[in-house]
C-alpha positions in Angstrom: 124.6 63.3 111.0 123.7 66.7 113.0 121.8 66.6 116.1 120.6 71.1 117.1 124.2 72.1 116.7 126.3 68.8 117.5 128.0 66.4 114.5 128.3 62.9 114.8 130.6 61.1 113.7 131.1 57.9 111.7 134.2 57.3 110.8 136.2 53.7 110.7 138.3 54.2 113.3 141.2 51.4 114.8 140.1 49.9 117.6 143.3 50.5 119.7 142.4 54.2 118.8 139.0 53.9 119.4 140.5 52.9 123.0 142.6 55.7 123.5 139.7 58.1 122.9 137.4 56.7 125.3 139.9 56.3 128.3 141.4 59.9 127.6 137.7 61.2 127.5 136.4 59.9 130.5 139.8 61.3 132.2 137.9 64.9 130.9 134.7 63.5 132.0 133.0 63.5 128.4 132.4 61.5 125.9 134.5 60.5 122.8 132.2 61.6 120.4 132.9 65.5 122.3 136.3 64.9 122.4 136.9 64.3 119.1 134.7 67.2 117.7 136.5 70.0 120.4 139.8 67.9 118.3 138.8 68.6 114.9 137.5 72.3 116.0 140.7 73.4 117.5 142.6 71.8 114.6 140.7 73.6 112.1 141.0 76.4 113.8 145.2 76.7 114.2 145.8 75.6 110.6 143.2 78.3 110.0 145.4 80.8 112.2 148.3 79.1 110.3 146.6 80.1 106.5 145.7 83.3 107.8 149.5 84.0 109.2 151.1 82.7 105.7 148.5 85.2 103.3 149.0 88.6 106.2 152.5 88.1 104.5 
């Protein structure tokens, strides 16, 4: 579901991962959803960078 330019994720995530995500987010002073969003965006950018490198060779 979109909220402005933010996306709320609805995943069936195991409880132990939710706990780790919540703990890490708390240390970074953000919500677990924000941390998950940031992680997904960073990984997407990384993969796109790798694909661009392969395409330019």
